[in-house]
N, C-alpha and C positions, 0 to 999 in steps of 0.2 A: 325464831332468831335466838341465839345464845351468845354469851359473852365470855371472853377469856379472862378479863379482869373486872368482874362485876362490882367490886368495891368502889371502882372509880365512878359508878353511877351516883354515889353519895354526894359527889361534887355538884349535882343538880340542885342540892339544897342551898347552894350559894347563890343561885339565880334570884330567888325572892329577896335575898339580902342586897344583891346588886340593884334590883329594881327599887327597893326602898331608898337606897343611897342615891340613886339617880333622881328619884322624885324629890328627895330633900334638897339636892343640889339645884334642881330645876326651879323649885320654889324660891330658893335663896337667890338665884340669878334674877328671877322675875321681880322679887322685892327690890333688888338693887336697881333694876331698870326703872321701876316705878319711882324709886327715891330720886333718881336723876332725871325723871321726866320722860323715860322711854315708853313707847306704846306697848301695852300688855294685853289689851282686850282682843279677844278673838275676832270680834266684828271689824276691828280696824286693820286686820291683816289682809294681805293679798291671798288669792286662792292658792298660789304656789307655796306660800309659807304655811298655810293650813295643811296642805298635803304633806309637806316636809315634816311638820310636827308629828304626823301620824305614821308615815311610811318609814322614815329613817329609824326611829326607835324600834318599830316592829321587826324590821330586817335585822337589826343588831341583836334583838332579843332572841330571834330564831337561831341566829348564828351561835349565840352563847349556850342555847339549849342543845344544839346538835354537837357542839364540841365535847362535852363530857361523855356523851354517848359514844363518840368516836374514840375517846381515850379508854373506854371500857373494852375496846377491841371486839366489836360485834362480828359474828359469823353466821352464815345462813347457808342452807342447801339450795344450790342453784343448778338447774339443768343446762349444761353447756353442750353445744354441738361438737361432735367428734367423729372422725372417720375411723371405722373399726373393721377388722377382718381377723380371721383365725387361720393359722398355719400349723399343721401337725407334722412334725419331723418323725417319720417312721424308720427306725434304724434296724437293719439286719445285723443281729449279733450272734449269728450262727458260727460254728467252728471254722467254716471256710473263710470267714472274714479275717482270720489270722494269716492268710496267704500273703506272700511278699511280692506279688507281681505289680503292686503299687507300693512305692516306698513310703514309709518303712513297712507298713502293713495296710491291707485294705481298710480295716476299721479306723486306723489312724488317719488315712486320707479322707475317709468319710467325715470324721470329726472336724478336720480342718475346713472342708467345704461347708459343713453345716454351721460352724461357728462364724465363718466369714459371712454367711447368709444372715445369721441372727444379728450380727453387729450392724448390718445395713438397713434393718427394718425400723420404721418410725414407731413412736410410742403407742399409736393406736392399734398396732398389730400385736395380737396375743399369740404366743408360740408355745405349743405343747410338744412333749417328747414321748414317743412310743417305742419300746424295744420289742423285737420279736425274734424268737429262735424256733423252738418246736411249738410255741404258742406266743400270743401277743399280750403285752401289758403296758398300761400307761405309767411311765415313771416320772412324769412331770405334767401336771395339769396346765392348760394354756395360761400363760402369764405374759405381761409386758415387762417383767423384770428380767432384763437380758442376762444379768449376772447369775440369777437362779437357773435360767435355761441353760446357760453355758456350763454351769457346774453339773447339771444333770447329764449333759452330753459327755463331759469328762469322765463320769463314773461308769460308762458303758464298757463292757469287756466281752470277748467272744464266749459263747456258751455251747449249745448242742446243734440240733438240726435246723432246718429252715422251713417255716410256714409263712409263705407270703400272704395267704388268706388270713392267718392269725394277726399279722401286722395291719392289714387293711381293716378288718373288723374292729380291732381295738382302736384304730384311729377314728373310725366312724362313731364309735361309742364316745370317745373323748370329745369329738365335735358336738354331739348331741348333748352331753352333760354341760359343756361350756355354754352352749346357746340357751339351755333351759334355765341357767342361773343357779346360784348357790342354794336357793330356798325352794326349788321346784318340788322336791320330795321330802322336805324337812318337816314332816308331820307324822302323827300317829293316828290311827283310826281303827275302830272295831267293825267298820262296815264290811259287808261281803264284797270281795273283789269283783269288778265288772267282768263280764264275759269277754274273751279275746275278740278284738275287732278284725275286720278284713285287712289284708296287707295294704299299705298305702299305694296309691296310684303312682306308677313310675312317671318321672318327669324327664324332659330332654337332658341329655348329658351336658354337664358343665353349667347348668342354670343356677345351681346353688353357689352363686358367685362369691359371697364373702368368706367362704371356707374352702381350703384346699389341703391336700395331703402331698407331702414330699417324701417319696419312698426311696431310701438309699439302700441298695442291695446289689449282690452279684447276680440275682435273678434265678439262681439254682434252687428249685423247690423240691423238697423230699419229705414233706409232711402233709397230712390231710388237715382241713378239707381242701377241695379243689380251688385254686386261686381264681379260676374263671367265675365261680359262683360269687365269691366275695367282690370281685371286680365289677360284676353286673349289679350287685347290691349298691355299690358306690355310684355307679352310673344311674341307677334308678332313683337315687336320692339327689342326683344332679351335682355330686361332689367330684371335682376333677382330681386326678392323681398325676402328679409330675414324678416321673421315675428317673432316678439317677444311677447310672451303671457304675458299679465299683468293681474294678478288676480289668483284666485284659482278655482278648480273644484267645491268646496263646495259653493263658492260665498258669497255674503253679501247683506244686505239690505241697500238701499240708498234712501234718501228723494229727490224727484224731483217734484217741483211745488206744494208742499204740500201733495204729495202722496208718500207712501212708496212702493218701488219696490225692487224686488229681482234680482240681477244681478250675473252672474257667467261667468267664462272664457270659451269661445267657441274655444277649441283647434282645433277641426276638421276644422272649417272655415279657421283658420290661416294656418294650415298644408296644406290645399288644395291650398291656394294662393301661398305658397312657392313651392309646388310640381309643379304646373302648369308653373311657371316661371323659374324653375331650381334653386331656392334658397333653403334655409334651415329654419326649424322652431326651435326657441329657447324659453326657458322659462326664464323669467326675474329673477327668483330666482337663476339662475346659471350664474353669471357675467363672469366667465371664458369662458364659451361657447360663450357669446356675443362678447368677445374680439377677437375670432377667425374669425369674419366676414372679417376683413382686410386681413387675410391670403388667403381668397378666392376672393379678389378683384384684378383683373389683371390690373395693371396700364399700361399706354402706355407711350413710350418715345417720348417727343415732344421737339421742339426747342423753348424756351421761350425768347423773346427779353427782355433784361434788360439793364438799364443804368449802366455802370461800370466805376469807376474812374481808370485811368491808370497811376496815379502819381508814384506809387511804381515801375511799370514796366519800365517807362522811366527814373526814377532816377537810377535804377539799370543798365540800358543800358548805361547811361551817365558815371557812375562810371566804368563800364567795359571797355568802350572805352578809358577813360583816363588812366586806369591802363595798358591797352594794349599798348597805346602810350608810357607810361613811360618805360615799359618793353622793347619795341622795341628800344627805344633810348639807354637804358643802354646796350642792347645786341650788337647793331651795332656801337654805338658812344662812349660807356663808360661813358655817362653822361646823365642827364635829359635834355629834350628839352629846 
C-alpha cells in the first residue's frame, strides 16, 4: 500500500493526545460522581455498563485511527475482473484502394466503417491497426484508447501493391505480441539460443476466441507470399479472420505510376479467407453487418491489476466505527463516550 498524501499520517500522533484528554475527562467525571454520591465502583455496575465502558471507547478509538489513514489517501494494487479481447484491424493500403467505386474512395469508406466499429467497442476490447501494401506492418499496437486507434486509422494512405498474406501475418504477430505482454522478451542474456522447436500443433479453426482479425480489402492480391498459406497459418492458430469487401463487382479505373488500371472487388478471395478461418465475410456497404463482428468475439474473463485509491472505503469504515461506538455508548451508558 502507498499513500498520495503521506504527511497526513502525522495526524496519528494526535490520537495519544486525545486518549490522554479522554482519560483525564473521565477521571474528572468520576470524581464529580463520587462527590455527589454516584456509584463509581466497577463491582456495583451492571454487566451492560461494564461492556459499554469497554466496547464504546474501543470502537471510537479505532474510528479515530482509521480516519487519518483515510486522509492520507491510501492506494493499493488490486486485481479486478475484466472481460478482455483483441481485435486487429488489417487495412489494405494498396494503390487500388484509391479507386472511387465507393464514394469518395475505397480507403475512405474503409476508414469510416472501421472508425464506427472502434467507437462501439467496450473498454475491455483492445484494438490494433495493421497496414499492408506489398508487405504488412503494425502501425498501432493493440490499445483500448479509442482516440489513439482512430488517429492511427486517419493516417493511412494508399501505397503500392497488395499482399494479403503480409497483412495476415503481421496481424498474427501483433496478436502474439499483445498476448505475451510488454515484458515477455524484455531481457538480455548471454545464453546460447535454444534449438528451434517443432511447429505448434494446429487447433480447430476459430478456437482462439479472444482474438480476431478484421481484414478490410478489395481482395485483389498481386504480391507474394501466397495468401492461402498465411490464411492456413491463422486457421492453425485458431484465429478467425472477418473479411470486409471494399469496392464493387463492377470495379473502377485507377492511375498507378502513370498507368491506368482497372480494379474490382474480389469477393471470392475474401470469402475463402473467412471460411477457412471460421470467420465471416461482410460487404463494407452494409455497416450494420460489420457492427455484428463484436457479437461473435468471445471475450475472456481476466484479473487485471489496477492501482485503486481506497480513501472512500477507509473513510466510510472510520465513520461506521465511530457511529457504532456512539450507539453502543448511548445504549449501555445513556451518554456519548
